[in-house]
N, C-alpha and C positions, 0 to 999 in steps of 0.2 A: 500219128497213131495209125497203125495198120489193123484192119479188122474185116472179116468176111461178113456175109449177110447174116450169119448166125452168131457173130462175135458179141461179146459182152461190152460193158461201158466202164471206162476208167474215170473215177471221181476224185478230184483234187480241188482244194481251195486256192484261190488266186493269190491270197496274201495271208500271212500268219504273223501275229505280233507276239514277241516274247519280252519278258521283263528281265532286265539285267540281274544275273545271279539265280534266276529261277529256271525250272525245266519247261520245255516246250515240246509239243507233239507236232511232227510233220506228217500230215495225213496223206495216204495214197491207197485208194480202195478200188478193187476191180469187181464189178458185178458180172460174174461169169454166167454163161448160158449152160444149159444141160449138156454134160459131156465135156465141158471145158475145165481146165485147171491151170493155175499159175505155177510155173516151174521155178522162176527166179525173179527177184526184185533188186534193182540196182539204184542206189542214190548217188547223185553227183551234184557238185557245187560249182557254179561258174566263178572262175578266178578273176583277179583284177585284169589279167591280160586277155580275158575273153575265153581262155581255155577251161574246159571242165575238169574238175578234180574229183576223183572217186572218194566217196565218203564211206559207204558200207555196201556189202553184197549179202542178200538173203537168198539162200539156195535151199530148195525143198529136200535135196539129198545130202548136201554137205554142210548145211547149217549157215551160221552167220560169220561174216568176216568184216571187221572194221579196220579202216586204215589208221596208221599210227597217230596222226595228229588228233584223231577223234577217239582213240582207244580209251575206254572207260567212261566216255561221255555219250556214246551213241548206243542205244539198245533197241531191240525190237519191242514194239509196244505190247504185243500179245502173241503167245505161241499158237500153233495151229496152222491151218491152210494159209497160203501166201496171198490169198485174195485180199487180206488186210495187210498191206505192206507198209504200214505206218511205222515210223521210228520216233524215239524219244531223244531229244538233245538236252542233256543235263547241263545245268549251271551255265545258262546262255551268257555269252559275252558279246561285246559290240562287234568283234571280228566275225561273229557268226552271221551277221547280216549279209544278205545277198539273195541271189536267185538259185533255187534248188530244182533239180530235175529227177523225176521218178520214171524208171524204165522197167517195163514188165515183159517177161517172156512167157507166153501162154501156149498151151497145147490143146487143140491143134490150130488155134486161131492166129498164132504168131506173136509179133511184138507190138507193145503199146507204150506210149510215153506222154508225159505232160509235165509242166513246170509251175512253180509258185515262188513268191517272194517272202523272205523272212525279214522282219524288222525287229530290232532289239530296242526296247524302251529303256532309257536310263532314268530311273526315278530320281528326283532331286533330294538332296540332303540339305534342307534350308538351315540357315543360321541367323540368329538375331544378335545384333551388337548394340548395346545401349550407347547413347550419346554422352556428352559431357554432363557433369553434375548439374542438376536442375536446382535453381534457387528462385524463390519468389522475388518478383521485381525484374527479372531478366526479360529481354525482348524475345523475338522469335528464335527458338532454340531447337536443335535437333534432339528429339527424344530417343529415337532408335532407328536402326536400319536393318532390313531383312534381305538376305541374299539367297537365291536358289539357283542351282545349275542342273540341267538335265537334257535329255533328248526325248522328245522335242523340248522347246523352250517352255519352262513352267510359267504359271500365272501367280502373281503375288498381290494380295489385297490386305487391308487392315480392318480389324474390328475393335472398336473402343467406345467408351462413353464420353471421352473428352473431345473437345473441339480442336481440330488441327487440320493440317494439309499434308499431302504426300507428293513426292516426285519419284519417277521411275526411270531407270536407264538399263539398256540391254547390251549384251556382248555375245558375239558369235564365235564358236570354236569349231575345230575340224569335225568332231563327232558329237558336239553338244552346244548348248547355248545357256547363258546365265542372265539373270535379271536381278536387279537390286532396287529396292524401294525404300525411301527415307521418309520418316514421319516427323513433321515439325509442329511445335505448339508454343504458346506463351505460358510459362509456368505460373501456377497459382496454388495456394494451399488447398483449394478444393480438389485439385488433381492428385494430391498425395494419396497413395494407396490404390488408385484406380489402375485398371489393367489396360494394356495395349497388346493386342494379339495379331501376330502375323499369320495369315492364312495362305497356304501354298496348294495350288491345284495342279494335277499332272495326270496324264493317261496311265502312267506307270504306277500310280498310287491307287490302292483300293478305296481310299477315301481321302478327304482333304487333310493336310498336315497342318497343325497349329502349334505355334510357339507363343507363349504368353509372357509378357514382361510387366512387372509391377512398377508403376512410376514412383519415384522417390524424389519428392520436392522438399528442399530444405526451406523452412520458414520459422518464424516466431511471432506469435500473436501478441497483441497488447496485453499487458498485465492488469489485473484488477484484484481487489480485496473484498472478500466476503466476511461478514460478521460485523461490519460497521458501515453505516450510511453516512453520507456527507452531512455536516452540520448536526450530527446526532451527538448528544451528550450522554455519557454513561453516569450512572449513579454511584457514588462512593459506597463501598460495602458490597457491591454486586459480585457474585461468585460465578465460576465456570465460564468465564469470558475467554474467547479465542478469536484470532484473526487468521484467515486462510488466504494465501496468495494463489491466485488462479492465473494460469498461463499455459498455452498450448504451443507445441513446436515440434519440429523434426530436424534433428534428433530431439528426444525428450529433454526439456530444459532442467536446469538445477535452480534451487531457490536459496536466497541468502537474505536474512532479516538483520537490519541494523536500526539504531535509533539516532536521529539527527542530534548532533552536538552533545553526545554523551553516551555512556554505556547503558545496557539494558537494566531496568529496575530490578530490585531483588524480587525473586519469585516468578520471574518471567523466563520461560524456556522455549527454545526453538526446536521443533520436531518436524523435520522435512519442510513442507510448505506452510506449516501451521505455527503460529505464535501463541503459546499457551500462557494465560495468566493464572498461576497456580494458587494464588491467594486472593482474598477480597480486595477489590480495587480501593486505592487510596489516591489522594492528590498527587503523590509522587509518581504515579503512572501516567500523568499527563505528558504529552509530547508528540512528536512527529515520528512515526515508524515507517521505515523504507524497506520495501521488498524488491530485490533485484532478481530478475528472471533472465537466464542466459543459456545459450547453447553455442556450438561452434559457428553458427550462422550469424547470430546477433545477440544483443543484450538490451534489455529494457527494464524500467523500474516504475514502481507505483508507490505513492505515499498515502498514509492514513493519519490524519490529524486527530488525536484522541484528547478529548476534554472531559475531565472528571468533575462533576458538580456534586455538592453535598446533598444528601437525602433530606426528605421533608422532616424526618425526626431530628436530624442534626440541625436543620434550620430552626425548628422549634426550640431545641436546646440552646442554640446560640442566642435566639431572641430572649428566652427566659434569663439566660446568663447576662445578657446585655441589660435587661430590665433590672436585675438584681444589682449589677455594677452601678448603673445610673442611680438607683435608690441609695446605695451605700455612699456614693459620691455626694449626692444631695444631702444626706444626713450629716456627713462629715463637714460639708460646707456650712450647713445650718449651725452645727455645733461651733464651728470656727467663728461664725458671725455672732452667735450669742456670747462666746468668750471675748470677742473683740469689743462688743457693746459693754459687757460687764467691766472689762479692763479699762475702756475709755471712761466709763462712768466713775469707777474708783479713782482713776487717774485725775479726772477733773475735780472730784470731791476733795481729793488729797491736795491738789494744787490750790483749790479755793480756800481750804483750811489753812494751808501755809501762807497764802496771801493775807488772809484775815489775821492770822497770828502775827505776821510781820507788820501789818497795819496797826494792830493794837500795841505792838512793841514800840513802833515809831510814835504813836500817839502818847503812850506813857512817857517816853523819853522827852517828847515835846512839853508835856505837862510838867515833868520834873524840872526841865530847864527853865520853864517860865517861873515856877515856884522859887527856884534858886535865885533867879534875877530879882524877883520881888523881895525875897528875904534879904538879900544883900542891900537893897535900897532902903528898907525899913530899919534895919539894924544900925545904919549909919547915924540916924537921928531918932532917938527914942522919944524925944519930945514931940517931934513931928508925928510920930506914930500915935502917941497918946492923944494929941489934939485931933488927929484924924479919926481916931476911935471914938472920942467923945462927940465929935461932930456927927459921926455916923450914928451914934446912939440917939443923939438929940433929934436927928432927922429920921428915926427908924420908921415912923409912919410913912413919911414921904418915900423912904426906900422901899417900904412894904408895897406901896402903890406901884413903885417902879418895878419891884419884883414880880408883881402881878402882871405887869406889862411884859416883862421878860419871859414869864412862864408861858405866855401865849405864843412866844415866837422862838424860844431857844432852850437848850439844855445848858445850865450853868453849874459850875462847881465853886463852892465857897470854902476856902481853906482857913481854919481857925486855929491859932496858936494857943496852947494851953498856959503858957507863962512867959514872962519876959525873958527868960533864959533861953528861949528857942527850943522848947519841948516839942513833943509830937504834934502833928497837925491832924485836924479833923476835917473831912471833906463832906460838904453838904451839896446836894444836887437839886436842880429845878428842872422840871420836864417842859418841853416845848416842841415846836415844829421843826427846829434845826438844832444842830449840835454846836455848842460853844463852851468856852471855859472862862469863868469870871473869878479868878482867884483873889480873895480878900483876906488879909492877915488881921486877925482881931485878938489882942491880948486878953487873956482870961480875966485879969484883974479889972478890965474895963467892961466885962460882960460879953456874952455870946449872942450873936444875932440869932434871931429865931429862924428856924428852917424856912427856906423860901425867900428870906430877906437878904438884900445886898446893900452894903453901905453906899451912900450917895457918892457919886463920883468915882466909884471903883472901876478900875479898867476891866474891859471885857473883850476878848479876842475870839472871833468865830473860827472854829477848827475846820 
């Protein structure tokens, strides 16, 4: 920089930072003294080979001139005196980085120059890539990875409510650098729906850049049934009963109701996860009902054992009916017993009568046979009969005494013939302590023995 004792001051920043794609101002200001003025401002850029390349010329008389590579991208920041020789570089690119020089021609002080460095920041465009499908029960698994590339190298961190670990790796490129961070966790159902946020920081960003990922963990909880407790009995006749199958999962599970070893009872309807009993309960509703909960991750089932017991009213009715039945049975048995007793009594009476009649018949036959034998013996000798009869009459008193003796001990019958021709017989009986038959044939012409008298020597057979 050349300047006299009364020369002004050239002001420039040593470094300027631009953001890729944005406009940047390259400042160059001369603080002139009284009577000074800037005639021309020239901007140059140092090339890769160390040679300076003209960018733009600002002349007080001839105006602005921009070289072709920068045409349309370089403008004077403000019209007016050239003391403010700043230019605007539009839509900065990484190729714009480098050293720039501002040269001033003043009058009458002469020439001034100074340099600065332009840095172009390349803000990162982070990306988040989910890991493989997360399932409950897996071990340490990659949940997501976040990658950011920029100039300079960006910073990547994680924000989340779940427990996990991360690892980071970096890569360098000619005009940029990249960083990749991976987040690992052990999947669990509690993590499903939680957020995992990748936070990227960079000087070229006005604020931190965040990418949020919602964790999707596949799981299926244990199934349960609401509406029936274990070892709970339902009353017959109960209405409005239902069983609801409970189960959580990701993806949402489906529900399927079945009955063990048989079809669903009549009046039972399946509606989603609920089993509806649309009619009053009956013993036919007893059984084991199975709810299967399933999604693409797993399938589980739960069983509900339903027992239907009779209501108290039904129990009372059953007891009453039982009492009535028992009473009827007892009455029937009593009637049968009475009938059996009556029948046996009549049977024994009839049998006794038959035995008595048969005995009388045998007794009568025995008597008749005895009479026939006696009759035959007496008819053979009439004389002998007459003598016996007379002898019997002569000893009537003695026979009477004997009759008295017989009356005390036996029942005797005396058969008396009415004539010698064998006419009808007359039977006389004597009472005693035992039964016997003493048949005596007495001809009428010889006289009839008095009742209770038996001829002496008459045969007597105890029956």
